C-alpha positions in Angstrom: 96.7 108.4 120.4 95.5 105.8 117.8 91.9 105.3 117.2 90.1 102.0 116.7 87.3 102.0 114.1 83.9 100.7 115.0 83.1 97.3 113.6 81.7 97.6 110.1 80.5 95.3 107.3 81.3 95.3 103.6 78.8 95.5 100.8 78.0 91.8 101.2 77.2 92.1 104.9 80.3 90.2 106.0 82.3 91.5 109.0 85.5 93.3 107.9 86.8 94.6 111.2 89.6 91.9 111.2 91.0 93.2 107.9 93.8 95.7 107.7 92.4 99.2 108.2 92.9 100.5 104.7 91.3 97.3 103.2 88.2 98.0 105.3 87.9 101.4 103.7 88.6 100.1 100.2 86.0 97.4 100.5 83.3 99.8 101.7 84.0 102.4 99.1 84.5 99.9 96.3 81.1 98.4 97.1 79.4 101.8 97.1 81.1 102.8 93.8 79.9 99.5 92.1 76.4 100.0 93.5 76.2 103.5 92.1 76.3 105.4 95.4 79.0 107.4 93.8 78.3 107.5 90.1 81.0 107.8 87.4 82.3 111.4 87.3 81.4 112.3 90.8 83.8 113.3 93.5 84.4 111.1 96.6 84.0 112.8 100.0 87.1 114.6 101.2 89.9 112.9 103.1 88.7 114.7 106.3 85.2 113.4 105.8 86.4 109.8 105.2 88.7 110.1 108.3 85.6 111.0 110.4 83.4 108.4 108.8 85.7 105.4 109.2 87.4 106.7 112.4 90.9 106.0 111.0 94.0 108.1 110.3 94.5 110.3 107.2 97.4 108.0 106.2 95.0 105.0 106.2 92.5 106.9 104.0 95.3 107.9 101.5 96.4 104.2 101.3 92.8 103.2 100.6 92.5 105.8 97.9 95.8 104.6 96.4 94.4 101.1 96.1 91.2 102.3 94.6 93.3 104.1 91.9 95.2 100.8 91.3 91.9 99.1 90.8 91.0 101.7 88.1 87.9 102.8 90.1 89.0 106.4 90.8 91.6 109.0 89.7 93.0 112.0 91.5 92.8 115.5 89.9 94.6 118.5 91.2 92.3 121.0 92.7 89.2 118.7 92.4 89.8 115.7 94.5 89.2 111.9 93.9 86.9 111.3 91.0 85.1 108.1 90.2 86.0 106.6 86.9 84.5 103.9 84.7 85.6 100.4 86.0 87.8 98.4 83.7 90.1 101.1 82.6 93.9 100.7 82.3 95.4 99.4 85.5 99.1 99.2 86.5 100.4 96.4 88.7 103.8 97.4 89.9 106.4 94.8 90.7 109.2 93.5 88.5 107.0 93.9 85.5 104.6 96.6 84.4 101.4 94.6 84.3 100.0 91.2 84.8 99.7 90.7 81.1 103.5 90.9 80.9 103.6 87.5 82.7 102.1 85.8 79.7 104.0 84.6 76.7 103.7 86.6 73.5 102.7 84.8 70.2 101.6 81.8 72.3 98.1 80.3 71.9 96.5 78.7 74.9 94.1 75.7 74.6 92.1 74.7 77.7 90.5 71.3 78.3 86.7 71.6 78.3 86.3 68.9 80.9 87.1 71.1 83.9 86.2 69.4 87.1 85.6 70.3 90.8 88.1 68.6 93.0 88.5 68.1 96.7 91.9 68.7 98.2 93.6 65.7 99.7 96.9 66.1 101.6 99.0 66.2 98.4 96.9 68.8 96.6 96.4 70.9 99.7 100.2 71.0 100.0 100.5 72.2 96.4 97.9 74.8 96.7 98.8 75.7 100.3 95.2 75.5 101.4 93.2 73.3 103.8 92.5 69.6 103.2 88.9 69.3 102.1 88.8 72.7 100.2 87.1 72.6 96.8 88.7 73.9 93.7 87.8 73.9 90.0 90.7 72.2 88.1 91.4 73.2 84.5 94.1 71.7 82.3 95.6 73.0 79.2 98.5 73.6 76.9 100.2 76.6 75.2 101.6 76.4 71.7 103.7 78.4 69.3 102.3 76.2 66.5 99.4 73.9 67.0 101.0 71.3 64.8 104.0 71.1 67.2 104.2 69.8 70.8 103.2 72.5 73.3 105.8 74.8 74.8 104.0 74.7 78.1 101.6 72.5 80.0 99.3 74.3 82.4 97.2 73.4 85.4 94.8 76.0 86.7 92.9 75.9 90.0 90.0 78.3 90.8 88.2 78.5 94.2 84.9 76.7 94.1 83.0 80.0 94.3 84.3 80.8 90.8 83.5 77.4 89.4 80.9 78.9 87.0 83.9 80.0 84.8 84.3 76.3 83.8 81.1 76.5 81.7 82.6 79.5 79.7 85.9 78.0 78.6 84.8 76.6 75.2 87.4 77.9 72.8 88.8 80.4 75.3 92.4 81.2 74.6 93.2 84.2 76.9 94.0 84.2 80.6 91.3 82.8 82.8 91.7 85.3 85.6 90.1 87.9 83.3 87.0 85.7 83.1 86.8 85.8 86.9 87.0 89.6 86.8 84.4 89.9 84.1 81.9 87.4 85.5 82.2 88.0 89.2 83.2 91.7 89.3 86.4 91.0 91.1 89.7 92.6 90.5 93.1 90.9 90.6 95.6 93.4 92.2 98.8 91.4 92.6 100.4 88.1 91.5 102.9 86.0 93.5 105.3 84.1 91.2 107.7 81.3 92.0 110.1 79.4 89.7 111.7 76.1 90.4 113.0 72.9 88.7 111.0 69.8 89.5 110.4 66.3 88.3 107.5 66.3 85.8 104.1 65.3 87.0 102.3 62.4 85.3 101.6 63.1 81.7 103.6 66.3 81.5 106.8 64.8 80.0 104.7 63.0 77.4 102.9 66.3 76.5 106.1 68.2 76.2 107.7 65.4 74.3 110.7 65.0 76.6 112.1 61.9 78.5 110.4 61.0 81.8 113.6 61.4 83.7 114.1 65.1 82.6 113.4 67.9 84.9 110.9 70.7 84.0 110.6 74.3 85.0 107.6 75.0 87.1 106.2 78.5 87.4 103.6 78.8 90.1 101.5 82.0 90.1 98.9 83.0 92.6 96.5 85.8 91.4 95.3 87.6 94.4 92.2 89.7 95.1 92.0 92.9 97.2 91.5 90.9 100.4 94.6 88.7 99.6 92.6 85.6 98.8 93.5 83.7 95.6 91.3 84.2 92.5 93.4 81.6 90.6 96.5 79.4 91.2 98.3 78.4 88.1 101.2 75.9 87.5 103.0 76.3 84.2 105.5 73.5 83.2 108.2 74.1 80.6 110.9 72.0 79.0 114.0 73.0 81.0 116.3 72.6 78.0 114.3 75.3 76.1 113.6 77.6 79.0 115.3 80.9 79.7 114.5 83.8 82.1 115.8 87.3 82.0 115.2 90.4 84.1 116.2 94.0 83.9 116.6 95.9 87.1 116.8 99.7 87.2 117.9 101.7 90.2 115.2 104.0 91.4 116.5 107.3 93.0 114.5 109.2 95.5 
């Protein structure tokens, strides 16, 4: 017979009983690790203890511990158990690529506009971001270059939820990915990225920035950087000249 966990709250006091079971466990343990309840180098309670505490199955506890390992907060050691490690260590994000950094172009320098602004979603923007009309987002524009003396190879639009708007004051001469600022400033962790590619008509100003005719199509790459609870930390639109764009993928069969 399955067991239903008692309603609990996460480290911020918000109800979490509507989340998937393993996420409830992850949120609680993550908050305790970051608060120092379990210091670096200590061992988390056993699976049996966690099963009893959260009133969930052993499978749910193992899934939660797996996610904590993906976040770089713990590691498993044979014969010892699950040990708390220093946050910010190497993390692996498994999908078609090995890590989120693999999504970004090598030898390309990013330049972000310093006039980031808070925008309110109308129907058109809500449709692009797939959010509710009236939601507030920080909008950041920018370009990416192989050579700053040449036209950009990519025009980028970045949207951050309003709760992360403080990042806008830190852009300055920032050239790296912005999601890493969200992680550093707000203590969040991006655990997965959704990516879509499609050919579209260029938005106003994009054709001019890419130095292509207005009637040309561009390649749009839409990426949603998601947090542990599935909410977006960042939504990015990258626009490339279709005539200079190529995409390749290597697939390897995995045998059981």
